[in-house]
N, C-alpha and C positions, 0 to 999 in steps of 0.2 A: 323861116325858125321855129324850131323845136322844142316847144316848152313841157315841161314837167309838174305835175300838178299831183298833191301827196294827199290824197281823201282816202284813207286810213281811217282817221276819227268818226267820219260824218259814212262810213257803212257799218260801222259798229258797233254806234250809241244810237238812242235816241236824240230825236231833234231839238236839240236844244243846242245855247249856245256856240262852240267855233262849227261843231257838226253842221248846225244852221248856217252857217260863216259861208263853209267851203258848199254848200248844197248850191245856195242860191247865185254865191259866185260863179262857179261851174257853169250853170243854168244860164247866167247870164252872158258872159264870155261864148257861148254858145252863139247866141243871139247877136253880136255885133262882130265875130270875127272867123269869116270863113275861109283866112289865110295861109294863121299858122297852123300847126300839127301840135295837136296837144295828146301826151298821153298820160291818161290819170292812173297812179299806179295804189295798191293797197297790200298788206301786208296783216295774214291773219292766224288766228293759230287756234288748236283744240276748244272746243269751250263756244266760237263765235261761227264756228262755219253756219251754222242756221243763219245768225243775224246778219252775214251779207246781204247787203241791196247793192246792187244795183240800177236801178227802178229812175233815178234818175243822171244816168249816163248819158250826153245827148247822142242822138241817133247819126249826126251828121258823119260824111266819114274824114272828117280831119281831128275829131276824136276819137281815142280808142284804151281801150281801160286794158291792164292791166294786175295782175293778181296772184301772190305767193303762199300757197300756206308753208309758214316759218311760225313758229314758237316765238315769241315775245323775248325771254332770255337770250335763246339763240343768237336774236336779233341783233339784243344789246352786244353778244360776244362778239361775233360779225363785225357788226361795226364801229366798238368802242376799243376792242382790243386788237382785233387784224386789220381791221380797215378796210373794208373788202369795198371797192365805191358801188354805186348804187344804179353804174351803168352796166356792171353783172345781170344785174336781176331782171332792169329793163332796157337796156340799149344805150345806146348814145342821144343829147340830149343838149342843147345850148345855154337852157335856162331853166333851174328847179326852183319850185315857189314850195317852200316850208310854210303848212299853215296853220301851224302851232312850233311852238318854240323846241322843235328837232329839227338836228340838219344832221341828215345821212354823211359819210365820208362819199367825196364827190372828184373823178377825175379831172373833168378838165370845164365842166357846164357850169357858167353862174350862177352865183346864189341869190335870191330873194328870199325872206322870212315875216311873217307875220306874227307882229308882237300883239297880243289881243289884251295884255296884264302884266304886274308884276305884285302880284299878290304876293307869292313867298317872300320878296326884300320891304315890302311894306308891312306885312302884316305876315310877318312869321309863325306867327301864337297860333294864325287861323286853321295853319295846313299841322301832319304830321309833322318829327321831325326828318324820316326819311324823304317823305315827298319836296320838304324843303330843300333837301341837300341835293335830291336829283334834278329838281327846278335852278338851284346856282348852275350846277354844271353844265345844263342845259344854255343857261344864260350866257354863262359864260363863251362856250362854244360859238353860240350865234352874235355876240359880240365882236370876237377873233374871226369868223368867217365867212357869215354875209356880206356881200356888196350892195343889198340897199334892203333897208330894213322899214317893214310896211307897220307903221301905228295907228292904232283904230280910231286915236283921237288926238289931241292937243294935250289932256291931261296924261294920256301913255307917252308923248315922245318927253315930256317934260322929267318922268322918272324919268325914263332911257340917257336924258342926260345927267339928269344929276345924281342917277345912283349908279347907274355905268359910267357914265361916263363917255360916251357916242358920241362921235362928229355929228352937231346939228346936219351936216351937207348929205348924210348915209341913211338920215330917217323920211320919210314919204309918211303926212296924215293923208287915210283916206277912208271915211266913215261907214260905217256898216249902212244898213238900213229896214225898216220892217217888211217881211213877206205879202204880196199883193193879196196876200188870202184876208188881212187884216181891213174890214172894211164897217161902214156902218151896216149894218142891219134893223130893214125894215117891219120885217114880217115877225113880230112879237110872240106870232108861236110857236115860233123856234126858237127863239127866247126863255119863255116860258119850259117848253120843252128839255131844254138842256136842263133846269134847275131842277127840272123832276128827277133826271137822269143822271144828278149826282148830290140828292135830295135834299138840296136847298130850299126849306119854302117859305121864306120872308126876305127880303133886302138881304143885300148881302155888300160887305169892303172886300175888294180883291187882292190878292196878292200873285206874283208868277215871278218863279226863279228853282233854282236850286235848292236844297233844305244843308244850308254848309252855315259855318260861323259869321263868316263875313255881311250873310242877307241880314243880321240884327231881325231872326226872329224870336229868339226871347223877349227883346226890349220890346218888339211890336206885339207882341202875347199879353204881355205887362200893360201896355197902355191899353189896348183892346179890353184888359179886365177893367184898369182904372175908370174907362168913359163909359164899360155901364154902369160901376157903382154910382161914380159921380153923376154922370150925365144921361142917366137912366138910356144909352145910344141902344137900340135893338134890333140891330142886324145882324146877320151871321158874320163871321169872315170867314172867307174862304181862303184856304192856301195851297197853288197848285205848284207839282213841281214833283219829282223825283229826289230821294233819297239818294244824298251826295256822303261826307262823313261829317263826325263829332255834331250829330244831331242828335243824341238821347236827351242833353238837355231840353230840346223843343217839345217833345212829347209829356216829359217831367213836369216842366213850366203849364201845359197844357192841363195837366192831370192833377196839379195840386193846387192851383188855383179853380176847378170844378169848374174847367170850360167846355167841358171832351162833346155835348149837347151845343154847344156854340159854332164851336171851330172844328170847320169842315177841311181834313186834309185828302185831296184827289188823287196824289202822288202825280204822272206824266199825264198827262193830257196831248192828245193829238191837235193840229195845228184847226180842221176846222172847229171840233169841239171848244177851241181855247178861242180863236173868234166870237163864238157864240156866249161863252163867257164873260167877255171882255164887254161886251155888248150888253147884259145884265144886269154890270155890278153898278153900283154908285158911282165907284169911286176906284182908280187903282194907287194901295199903297205900296211907297217902293223905298223902305228904307234904309239900304246897303249903306256899310260899312266906309265899302270901297266898289267902285267897277270901272275896267278898263274902257266900257264905250254904255252898256247897260239899252237892249232893245225893248223891254216889256214897258219902259213909259210910252215910247213911239209909237208900238205897237196898239195902247190902250187909245192913244190919243187917234190915229189911225179911224177908231173903231165910235169915237165921238167921246167918251170918258175921258171927265177928270182926274188931274194927276196930283197925287202930295208925294213926293219924292226928296232925297235928300241934298245938301246945299255944299256936300265935299264932293274930293273926285271928279268925272267925268260929266256926273250927273246936268252943275249947271250949264254944262259946255254944252249939251245935250237937246234938256229941254230948252232952253232960252227962258225964254217969261210965258213960258204958258205951262205953267202946273206949280201948284208951290211949293216955296221950301222949307225945309224943316231940319234941326238939327238931329240928327239922325243918334246921336250918344243921351239928349235928352228925353223923356218920357211925354213931359209937360209939352213939350214942342211938335212932335209927330200929335199927339191930341188934339191941340191947338190945331194944327192944319187941316185932320180931317174933320173935324166938327166944322170949322170954316166952309165950306166944300158941302157942308151936307145938309145946312144951314142957311147959306148964303148963296139963293136962287140965280141972283144976278151974277153972283162971283162964280158959279159954274158957267153958268150960259159963256159966262167972258171964257172961263178954262175951258171949253170946247170948242170954241170957235177961233182961239189962239191954237190950238192943237194941231187940230186940220191944215190950217197954215203951217206949222212947224214943221210937220210931217210928209208936206210937199217939198221941201229943201235936201230931203232925202230918198233914192232910189238906188237899186240893185245896178240899174242899167248906168249910173255915174259911177258909182264902185267900179264895176265892172271898166269901165274905159280907164279910169283912171290907172286899175290895175296894170291893163293891158299897154297902158305907156311906159309903166316902169318897166315891163318885159322888157320893149321897147329900146328904154334908155340903158339897160344893164348890160343888154348885148353888144 
């Protein structure tokens, strides 16, 4: 069987979110499947040529990489108007796996797509109107044409059923997993070194994720300010993640609350450094307003770091009873959750123990195995 996998987003962008999903899935498929033939394809355009990354392309003979330099606007015209099939660019295949909400014209291959979230439908106010319009178009295309849809959580499956009215039998829930690089590090010199590298000169609370409205960072920063004032909490708040969109209010709030020396923005951090930052943090706080899955809580648990996260969307499903759940719309609730972990040593130790057990339930080998089963079933 020939399986085409869209890896465009993973070759062009930093290892966050969907790019991480693609990278880990491909690597894990290469470890468990030596029989099927994989065509990993990517299209790129001027300005991104130097960012094209092939380092994670498996070396096995049953994996090949095909890329074409096609400007994004032209590609949209070719696929959305003239409907030139994908086979014209990469050759014939039996199954194509669209790893994000974008399905190209296909001549005869079967279509599998992964839906990571339905943020454009659940919270359209968190995106620009043009982005919402495009996402709705893509979701309609996915609903009409995908043979099997992979949802990354039961919550995402519920959204697909309730918001798009997709038949449950077309949906398979396959969880993501943290990378193996996230683990407990016993060498404290390494942890102390990472703090120096990012100018962290005292104990810190960590947030990891893109800087965008649904991540609830404005409310988190206000929570942090209140905790410093009311409870004399003497910790840095370290915010790890690259700028996404509609992020200006985050920096304005930090400045207006006079927190520029207390809140540290690191920008994007690679996995090696991020693992060390997880190990050095007193806790991870992840008060997102909506997640299709949400990997940072599991990454933190794998490093032995207690987690405070939201009690809505997919996050309770992901963390189980191994985290403190808070109302992300309530500053007092977030503050109470943070303080509980910081002052209650017994609670912290219990969360760390439960976290190690929880993270064992997720692995990329399992994700790849279940995804391979989808390819086989749809064929």
